N, C-alpha and C positions, 0 to 999 in steps of 0.2 A: 479592306478591314481584315486582318489577321489576325485569326482565334485566339484565343489566350494560350500561354502553357497551363495545360493543371497542376504542374508541378513549381510553379511562381511560387511567395509567398506571402499571404493576401495582407489585410493588412497587419500592422505589426499584433502581437497579444491577446488576437482575436477569439477567446476562446474555445468559442464553435469550431473553426478549423483543428482536426484531430490532429495535427501538427503541432502547436504551437499552446494546445490543452497536453500531450506529451511536455511540452518541452518549461511549460509552468510546473506541473508536479512533479518535476525531477528537480527545477531548479528550489523550487516549495524543500523539498527534503535534502538536499544535498546542495545546495545554492551558499552564498551569502552572499549578504545587500551589511557593505559599509558605508557609513556617513563622516566627512571628512569637514573641516570645517568649513564655514560659505557651503558652497552647490558643490564642492568636490564631493568624490564618495566612487564606491567601484560594487559590480556585482561579480563576484569570482563565482567559476562552479570546478574543483579539482576531478579526477579519475585518475582510475592505473593509466598508463600509458595505453595499453592492448585495447584502451576503447577510448581512444584520442579519435575518432570518427564520428564517435556521437556530438563533441565539440562543437566537430564542422561541423556538423548539421544545423548547428546554433548559431553556427559563427554567418551559413549561406540562407540563414529565417531574419536574422538583424539587419536592420535596414541601418546601421549605425557603426562606426568603425568599431569593433572589439579583434584581441589580440589571442593566438594562442603559443602557450610555452612549455618546455618541457622542465626537471627539471633530474636530478638525481642522488637520492639520503638515504640516509640509514633508519630505520623506525626498529618500533620492538619486535619488529616482525620480521624484516626483513635488515640486511646488512647493507641490499644496494637492491629499493627499491624506484622506479622513474613513473613518473606521474606527472599528466599534461593538466593546463589549468588555460580557463579561458577566461578574459578579464572585456569585460563591461564597462565605461566610466561614464557616457551619456547622462544625464541628469533629465533628458525625454525621455529614455526607456527604464532608465531606472526609477521614476518615479511613475510610469506608467506601469509597471511592474511591482512597488510596493504599493501603488491604490488596488491590485487584485489580491494581494493577500498575501506578500512573502514582503516580513516586515525586517524594517533595521536593526544590526547586532542578530543576539541572541533569540532563535528561531524554535527551536526543538517541541516546545510543547503549547502555544500559541499560533501553530499552523493552522488551520483547516479550508476545504472544500469553499473554490470560488461562490462567489454569492449573486455570480452574475452567470446567464447560460452556458453551458463547458459541456464538453463534450465526457462524457462522463468514464468511459471505458479506457482513452487513449490521456484522461491524466492519470488518473491509477495505475495503468503500465508505468506511467512515470516515474513518480510513487517509488514504485514497487522493482523498479528496474533502478534505485537509487537505490531504497533502503529496507527491499525486501530480498526473497532469494528466489531462485525456480533448478528445481531437479528431483536426487533421489534423494533419501533416506537409506543412511548404511546397512537400513535389511530392506532398501530395492523398495521400496513407495514410492510412490509421485509426489508434491508437493511444491505449494506455491504458501510464501511467508512471508508477513511484512515484519519490522520492529520500529517499534514507531514512539515519542514521549508524548506526541498529542492524544488526546483522550478523541476529541470533536475529525480525525482523523481515521482514528483507529473505526469510531465506532461507523461512519460514512463507509468504512471498508464490507465491515461486518453485514452492514443494513446492503447495502447493494450486492454483496455478494451474497447474499441469502434468496436473493429474487436469482441470480443467476443459476447456482449449487442446488437451494430446495436448505442447505448444512447452517445451521447457527449457530451462532458464535457469539459470547458473554465477553465483553476484554476484561479484565483484571491487570493493574499491573503488578510485575515479581518485585518481589520482598528485597530482590540482592538489590539493585539500581532503581528502581520506580518505572521501567519501562516494557510496556504492551507487545508477549510476541501473539503478535495472530499466526496460526496456522491451519493450514487446508491439506487434507490429503488420498489418495487412492482416488474415484472416482468423479468427489469433487475439484480438486487441484485440475484433473485432466478437464474438465469442464470450464473451470474459470482461465484455463492459461490456454484453452481455444479459443474462448471467448475474447480475452485482453490482445492473447499472441497473434491478431488473424493475421494472411498474407496480405506482404506491404506497407507493412504499418509501418511507422518509426521505431527504433528502438535498440537497444545493446543488440551486436549481435550473436552472442556468446550468451544470452540470456532465451532472441529469439527462437534458438537453435535447441535450445533445452527444452524450451515449451512446444514443441516440435518434437521430442521426444517424446514428454509422458503419454502422447499418444497410443505407442506401441506398447502401455503395459494393461494388461489384463489381469483381475484377479483370479487365482487360483480357485482352483473347486472346494475346494475343502474348507476356502476362507468368508467364516461365519458375514453376515451382512448384518450390523450391529445397526434396528430400527431406531429412528426420528426421534428425538427426546419430547417426550411431550412438560412444558413449562409450566410452575405452578403461579396458581392463576389468584388473586386475594379469596375466590368461593371458596374453593379448595380446600383452602389455609380456613377457613370459617369450617368447614362440617371438617376435619381432620380436627381441629382444636373442640368440636362441637359431642367428637362423640369421643374424643380420648383414649380411641383402641383402636391402632394399626389393622388387627385384621378387621375389624367393621368396616371401618373407614378404606384400606381395601377391595371389599364388591363396593360397597356406597358411589368410588372414583374411578372403579376398573384401573385398579392400582395393586399391586403387586404389597405386600404385607411390609415386606423389609424396607423399601422405598419410604410408604407414611409412618416408620417408625423413626427411620433415620427423618423425615421430612419434619415430623413432632420435635426431637430432639433438635433439631436446627430451631425452633419458631422455638420453645423454652427457652432457649440459652444466645438468644439473640441474635445468634449467626446466620439467619437468615437471609 
Protein backbone atom coordinates (compact mmCIF):
# COMPACT_ATOMS: atom_id res chain seq x y z
CA UNK A 1 0.00 0.00 0.00
CA UNK A 2 1.42 3.39 -0.98
CA UNK A 3 2.09 6.00 1.68
CA UNK A 4 -0.46 8.83 1.83
CA UNK A 5 0.68 12.11 0.36
CA UNK A 6 1.12 14.44 3.39
CA UNK A 7 0.32 17.43 1.19
CA UNK A 8 -3.09 16.05 0.21
CA UNK A 9 -6.06 17.67 1.96
CA UNK A 10 -7.71 15.68 4.74
CA UNK A 11 -11.34 15.83 5.87
CA UNK A 12 -12.88 19.01 4.49
CA UNK A 13 -12.71 21.85 7.01
CA UNK A 14 -11.05 19.84 9.77
CA UNK A 15 -9.77 22.87 11.65
CA UNK A 16 -7.06 20.88 13.37
CA UNK A 17 -5.45 20.73 9.92
CA UNK A 18 -3.34 23.94 9.72
CA UNK A 19 -4.37 24.52 6.10
CA UNK A 20 -8.10 24.42 6.81
CA UNK A 21 -7.66 26.49 9.98
CA UNK A 22 -5.94 29.17 7.91
CA UNK A 23 -8.54 28.94 5.15
CA UNK A 24 -11.41 29.29 7.62
CA UNK A 25 -9.84 32.30 9.34
CA UNK A 26 -9.33 33.97 5.98
CA UNK A 27 -12.92 33.26 4.89
CA UNK A 28 -14.35 34.49 8.18
CA UNK A 29 -12.57 37.81 7.73
CA UNK A 30 -12.76 38.27 3.96
CA UNK A 31 -15.32 35.82 2.63
CA UNK A 32 -19.04 36.25 2.01
CA UNK A 33 -21.70 33.57 2.42
CA UNK A 34 -24.87 34.44 0.50
CA UNK A 35 -28.12 32.48 0.82
CA UNK A 36 -30.54 32.23 -2.10
CA UNK A 37 -34.01 30.74 -2.40
CA UNK A 38 -34.40 27.10 -1.46
CA UNK A 39 -30.99 25.43 -1.21
CA UNK A 40 -29.27 27.93 -3.43
CA UNK A 41 -26.41 30.08 -2.24
CA UNK A 42 -22.75 30.86 -2.75
CA UNK A 43 -19.56 31.34 -0.81
CA UNK A 44 -17.18 33.87 -2.34
CA UNK A 45 -13.81 35.36 -1.48
CA UNK A 46 -12.43 38.27 -3.49
CA UNK A 47 -8.78 39.37 -3.41
CA UNK A 48 -6.45 41.55 -5.39
CA UNK A 49 -5.36 39.63 -8.49
CA UNK A 50 -1.77 39.65 -7.17
CA UNK A 51 -2.99 37.26 -4.42
CA UNK A 52 -4.77 34.81 -6.75
CA UNK A 53 -2.50 31.96 -5.66
CA UNK A 54 -4.21 31.76 -2.27
CA UNK A 55 -7.56 31.23 -4.01
CA UNK A 56 -6.01 28.43 -6.05
CA UNK A 57 -4.92 26.84 -2.79
CA UNK A 58 -8.49 27.09 -1.48
CA UNK A 59 -9.72 25.48 -4.68
CA UNK A 60 -7.23 22.65 -4.27
CA UNK A 61 -8.24 22.10 -0.65
CA UNK A 62 -11.96 21.94 -1.50
CA UNK A 63 -13.29 18.55 -2.69
CA UNK A 64 -16.29 20.23 -4.35
CA UNK A 65 -16.50 22.10 -7.61
CA UNK A 66 -15.44 25.74 -7.31
CA UNK A 67 -14.33 28.39 -9.76
CA UNK A 68 -12.01 31.39 -9.93
CA UNK A 69 -12.77 34.42 -12.07
CA UNK A 70 -11.06 37.77 -12.64
CA UNK A 71 -12.46 41.22 -13.37
CA UNK A 72 -11.14 44.74 -13.82
CA UNK A 73 -13.10 47.79 -12.68
CA UNK A 74 -12.70 51.33 -11.37
CA UNK A 75 -12.67 51.80 -7.60
CA UNK A 76 -12.25 54.66 -5.15
CA UNK A 77 -8.53 53.88 -5.07
CA UNK A 78 -7.75 53.00 -8.68
CA UNK A 79 -9.14 53.60 -12.14
CA UNK A 80 -8.21 50.06 -13.12
CA UNK A 81 -8.28 47.50 -10.32
CA UNK A 82 -8.12 43.79 -11.15
CA UNK A 83 -9.49 41.36 -8.60
CA UNK A 84 -9.90 37.58 -8.44
CA UNK A 85 -12.94 35.85 -6.92
CA UNK A 86 -13.25 32.26 -5.72
CA UNK A 87 -16.82 30.92 -5.80
CA UNK A 88 -18.22 27.78 -4.17
CA UNK A 89 -21.89 26.78 -4.48
CA UNK A 90 -22.05 23.29 -2.91
CA UNK A 91 -24.72 23.17 -0.19
CA UNK A 92 -22.79 20.53 1.72
CA UNK A 93 -19.64 22.64 1.74
CA UNK A 94 -21.50 25.83 2.62
CA UNK A 95 -23.31 24.10 5.47
CA UNK A 96 -20.04 22.81 6.93
CA UNK A 97 -18.48 26.27 6.83
CA UNK A 98 -21.61 27.92 8.20
CA UNK A 99 -21.77 25.49 11.14
CA UNK A 100 -18.16 26.31 12.03
CA UNK A 101 -19.00 29.99 12.43
CA UNK A 102 -19.23 31.83 9.11
CA UNK A 103 -22.77 33.30 9.10
CA UNK A 104 -24.84 34.06 6.05
CA UNK A 105 -25.07 37.73 5.09
CA UNK A 106 -23.40 40.57 7.05
CA UNK A 107 -20.92 39.11 9.50
CA UNK A 108 -18.21 41.57 10.50
CA UNK A 109 -19.41 42.11 14.08
CA UNK A 110 -20.56 38.53 14.68
CA UNK A 111 -17.63 36.36 13.70
CA UNK A 112 -15.75 34.66 16.51
CA UNK A 113 -13.09 31.96 16.94
CA UNK A 114 -14.38 28.43 16.27
CA UNK A 115 -15.99 26.49 19.10
CA UNK A 116 -14.27 23.27 18.02
CA UNK A 117 -10.62 22.32 18.34
CA UNK A 118 -8.57 24.25 15.82
CA UNK A 119 -4.99 25.16 14.93
CA UNK A 120 -4.83 28.56 16.58
CA UNK A 121 -1.85 30.24 15.01
CA UNK A 122 -2.90 29.15 11.52
CA UNK A 123 -6.42 30.46 12.09
CA UNK A 124 -5.09 33.82 13.28
CA UNK A 125 -2.68 34.04 10.36
CA UNK A 126 -5.67 33.61 8.02
CA UNK A 127 -7.51 36.41 9.80
CA UNK A 128 -4.50 38.74 9.63
CA UNK A 129 -3.80 37.90 5.98
CA UNK A 130 -7.38 38.94 5.20
CA UNK A 131 -7.94 41.89 7.54
CA UNK A 132 -4.54 42.78 8.95
CA UNK A 133 -1.17 44.18 7.98
CA UNK A 134 2.46 43.15 8.41
CA UNK A 135 5.42 45.37 7.66
CA UNK A 136 7.26 48.51 8.74
CA UNK A 137 5.79 51.81 9.89
CA UNK A 138 6.75 55.13 8.29
CA UNK A 139 9.32 55.54 11.05
CA UNK A 140 10.90 52.16 10.33
CA UNK A 141 9.41 50.10 13.16
CA UNK A 142 8.21 46.54 12.54
CA UNK A 143 4.50 46.03 13.12
CA UNK A 144 1.67 43.49 12.95
CA UNK A 145 -1.89 44.80 13.10
CA UNK A 146 -5.50 43.69 12.79
CA UNK A 147 -8.55 45.77 11.95
CA UNK A 148 -11.84 44.13 12.93
CA UNK A 149 -15.39 44.97 14.00
CA UNK A 150 -15.68 41.74 16.01
CA UNK A 151 -15.19 42.05 19.77
CA UNK A 152 -14.72 38.29 20.13
CA UNK A 153 -12.06 38.16 17.42
CA UNK A 154 -10.19 41.22 18.68
CA UNK A 155 -10.19 39.95 22.25
CA UNK A 156 -8.98 36.54 21.14
CA UNK A 157 -6.00 37.98 19.27
CA UNK A 158 -5.05 40.04 22.34
CA UNK A 159 -5.33 36.98 24.59
CA UNK A 160 -3.31 34.77 22.25
CA UNK A 161 -0.65 37.35 21.39
CA UNK A 162 0.01 38.07 25.07
CA UNK A 163 1.03 34.43 25.54
CA UNK A 164 3.43 34.67 22.60
CA UNK A 165 4.85 38.16 23.06
CA UNK A 166 4.09 39.18 26.64
CA UNK A 167 2.57 42.40 25.27
CA UNK A 168 -0.82 43.29 26.70
CA UNK A 169 -3.45 45.07 24.65
CA UNK A 170 -6.88 46.35 25.70
CA UNK A 171 -9.27 46.62 22.78
CA UNK A 172 -11.37 49.73 22.31
CA UNK A 173 -13.48 50.75 19.32
CA UNK A 174 -12.33 53.93 17.65
CA UNK A 175 -14.82 56.77 17.71
CA UNK A 176 -14.81 57.37 13.96
CA UNK A 177 -16.18 54.07 12.68
CA UNK A 178 -16.47 51.77 15.69
CA UNK A 179 -13.66 49.49 14.53
CA UNK A 180 -10.95 47.87 16.66
CA UNK A 181 -7.40 48.63 15.54
CA UNK A 182 -5.02 46.27 17.34
CA UNK A 183 -1.32 47.00 16.88
CA UNK A 184 1.92 45.27 17.88
CA UNK A 185 5.27 46.91 17.19
CA UNK A 186 9.02 46.36 17.69
CA UNK A 187 10.00 43.10 19.45
CA UNK A 188 6.37 42.13 20.05
CA UNK A 189 5.69 42.38 16.32
CA UNK A 190 8.79 40.34 15.55
CA UNK A 191 7.79 37.58 17.97
CA UNK A 192 4.21 37.46 16.74
CA UNK A 193 5.20 37.46 13.07
CA UNK A 194 7.79 34.70 13.59
CA UNK A 195 5.21 32.59 15.42
CA UNK A 196 2.37 33.03 12.93
CA UNK A 197 4.38 32.99 9.70
CA UNK A 198 6.49 29.89 10.21
CA UNK A 199 8.42 28.18 7.41
CA UNK A 200 6.24 26.28 4.97
CA UNK A 201 2.93 27.70 6.22
CA UNK A 202 0.00 28.46 3.94
CA UNK A 203 -0.44 32.19 3.46
CA UNK A 204 -0.18 35.21 1.21
CA UNK A 205 3.28 35.25 -0.31
CA UNK A 206 3.76 38.99 0.13
CA UNK A 207 2.87 38.91 3.83
CA UNK A 208 5.06 35.88 4.46
CA UNK A 209 7.94 37.82 2.87
CA UNK A 210 7.24 40.88 5.02
CA UNK A 211 7.07 38.75 8.17
CA UNK A 212 10.51 37.36 7.37
CA UNK A 213 11.85 40.88 6.83
CA UNK A 214 10.73 41.95 10.31
CA UNK A 215 13.32 39.67 11.85
CA UNK A 216 16.07 41.90 10.42
CA UNK A 217 15.13 44.82 12.66
CA UNK A 218 17.45 45.57 15.59
CA UNK A 219 16.47 48.05 18.28
CA UNK A 220 18.71 51.16 18.11
CA UNK A 221 21.02 51.49 21.09
CA UNK A 222 19.44 54.83 22.06
CA UNK A 223 15.83 53.56 21.92
CA UNK A 224 14.46 53.18 25.43
CA UNK A 225 12.70 49.94 26.35
CA UNK A 226 9.40 50.84 28.01
CA UNK A 227 8.60 48.76 31.10
CA UNK A 228 5.48 46.57 30.91
CA UNK A 229 2.28 48.30 32.01
CA UNK A 230 0.82 47.34 35.37
CA UNK A 231 -2.93 47.03 35.35
CA UNK A 232 -4.93 48.59 38.16
CA UNK A 233 -6.70 45.99 40.28
CA UNK A 234 -9.86 46.52 42.39
CA UNK A 235 -7.64 46.26 45.49
CA UNK A 236 -5.35 48.99 44.12
CA UNK A 237 -8.35 51.23 43.48
CA UNK A 238 -9.66 50.59 46.98
CA UNK A 239 -6.31 51.62 48.52
CA UNK A 240 -6.10 54.71 46.33
CA UNK A 241 -9.61 55.89 47.25
CA UNK A 242 -9.07 55.16 50.93
CA UNK A 243 -5.82 57.16 51.11
CA UNK A 244 -7.14 59.89 48.81
CA UNK A 245 -3.60 61.16 48.42
CA UNK A 246 -1.60 60.40 45.23
CA UNK A 247 1.78 60.79 46.97
CA UNK A 248 0.88 58.46 49.85
CA UNK A 249 -0.80 56.01 47.49
CA UNK A 250 2.29 56.00 45.28
CA UNK A 251 4.41 54.83 48.22
CA UNK A 252 1.84 52.23 49.30
CA UNK A 253 1.32 50.85 45.80
CA UNK A 254 4.86 51.30 44.46
CA UNK A 255 3.61 53.59 41.69
CA UNK A 256 4.38 57.16 40.68
CA UNK A 257 2.36 59.96 42.24
CA UNK A 258 1.45 61.11 38.74
CA UNK A 259 0.02 57.68 37.89
CA UNK A 260 -1.98 57.65 41.13
CA UNK A 261 -3.25 61.18 40.53
CA UNK A 262 -4.49 60.29 37.04
CA UNK A 263 -6.13 57.08 38.25
CA UNK A 264 -7.82 58.92 41.12
CA UNK A 265 -9.22 61.47 38.66
CA UNK A 266 -10.52 58.69 36.43
CA UNK A 267 -12.22 56.96 39.34
CA UNK A 268 -13.86 60.16 40.56
CA UNK A 269 -15.12 61.12 37.11
CA UNK A 270 -16.32 57.66 36.17
CA UNK A 271 -13.81 57.33 33.32
CA UNK A 272 -11.96 54.34 34.78
